[in-house]
Every structure is written in structure tokens, then in C-alpha cells.
C-alpha positions in Angstrom: 105.5 108.1 80.0 106.2 110.4 82.4 105.7 109.6 85.7 105.1 111.5 89.1 105.6 110.4 92.2 103.5 112.2 95.3 105.1 111.4 98.7 106.9 112.9 101.6 110.7 112.7 101.8 111.5 111.2 105.2 108.6 108.8 104.6 110.2 105.2 104.6 107.8 103.6 102.1 108.4 106.3 99.7 112.0 105.8 100.1 111.2 102.5 99.2 109.4 103.1 96.4 111.9 105.8 95.0 114.7 102.8 95.6 112.5 100.9 93.5 112.1 102.8 90.5 115.5 104.0 90.3 116.8 100.4 90.2 114.4 99.7 87.4 115.6 102.6 85.7 112.4 104.0 85.8 112.7 108.1 85.2 110.0 110.2 87.6 109.5 113.2 89.0 108.9 113.5 92.6 106.4 116.0 94.5 106.7 116.6 98.0 103.3 117.2 99.2 104.6 118.3 103.0 106.3 120.7 101.0 104.9 122.1 98.3 100.9 120.7 99.1 98.0 118.9 96.7 95.6 120.8 95.9 91.8 119.8 95.9 91.3 118.9 92.2 94.2 116.5 92.2 92.9 114.9 95.6 89.0 115.0 94.2 90.7 113.0 90.9 92.6 110.5 92.8 89.4 109.8 95.1 87.3 109.7 92.1 89.1 107.1 90.9 90.5 105.1 93.5 87.8 106.2 96.4 88.6 108.0 99.5 88.9 104.8 101.4 92.1 104.1 99.5 93.8 107.7 99.5 93.0 108.3 103.0 96.0 107.1 105.2 94.3 106.1 108.2 96.7 103.9 109.9 98.8 106.8 110.1 99.8 108.6 113.6 98.3 112.1 112.2 94.6 110.6 111.3 94.7 108.8 114.6 95.8 112.1 116.9 92.7 113.5 115.2 89.9 114.4 117.4 86.9 111.7 117.1 84.2 114.5 115.6 86.9 114.6 112.8 87.3 110.8 112.1 83.4 110.3 112.6 81.2 110.7 109.2 83.9 110.7 107.1 82.5 110.7 103.0 85.1 111.6 100.1 84.4 115.3 100.8 85.4 115.1 104.5 88.4 113.4 103.3 89.5 115.7 100.8 89.1 118.3 103.4 91.0 116.7 106.0 94.3 115.1 103.3 94.2 118.7 102.0 94.8 120.3 105.4 97.1 117.4 106.1 98.7 116.0 103.3 100.5 113.1 106.0 96.8 112.1 105.7 97.3 110.8 102.3 98.6 107.5 101.7 102.1 106.9 100.1 103.4 107.1 97.5 101.0 108.0 94.8 102.2 107.1 91.8 100.4 108.8 88.4 101.7 108.5 85.0 99.2 108.2 81.5 96.7 106.0 82.5 98.7 104.8 85.5 97.6 105.6 89.0 99.2 103.6 91.5 98.1 104.0 96.0 101.2 102.5 98.3 103.8 100.7 97.6 104.1 96.6 96.8 106.9 95.8 95.2 105.2 93.5 93.3 102.5 95.5 91.8 105.1 97.8 90.5 106.9 95.0 89.3 103.6 93.8 87.2 103.4 97.5 86.1 107.4 97.9 84.8 108.5 94.8 83.6 111.8 94.9 82.9 112.7 95.0 79.1 
């Protein structure tokens, strides 16, 4: 299975997730959405599968720094617009593969998803 991790290189959570995958011998590609961006169809797919609430990082400083008007009345379309404009608002990392979509990093979830042989 080809895996791609989406994230921001200097994010501590992304670093931990990448280190976990590397130590478990799980090959993956990396897409830095701070540098390379992320397109609307990709974000729309994540939001359709998991809901915008799971994909939008409302705890981060980028979201918290928004004007109140931008934070009000968020729905899927508005969340996608915000995340496209400022990818730092995407919860990270996002790990995708054949039939796999994980957002965030929890070692126990990664261990269950990629059991050691």
C-alpha cells in the first residue's frame, strides 16, 4: 500500500508520526502542504469522509487568530475555504493510502493500523 503523509515539516506532531512510521518500517511519501499547498478536491474528500470538524484544527494558533466573523457559522464549505487559504488550519498529520484516512497522530491507532509482522 502506498501511503502519503500530509503535514507541515516543522510540526512536532508530524515529526512524531513520521518517526513512528520510520521506526516501524512503514514506507510513506511526504507532502508538505505549507510549501506545496493542498487542493480543494483533496480537502473536500477528507471532509466528506470524516467531517469538517475532524479536519479543521480549531485549537491551533492560526484558527484562534482569525477574526470572530471568520470563525462564526462554519460549515463544510467555509472550513474548506479557510483550510485552502491557510493550510496551517488543517489538523495534522493526514495519512492516506488505499482505504485509509487518518487525521492526527495517536501511537496506539498507528500500532493497530500497522501491526508489526
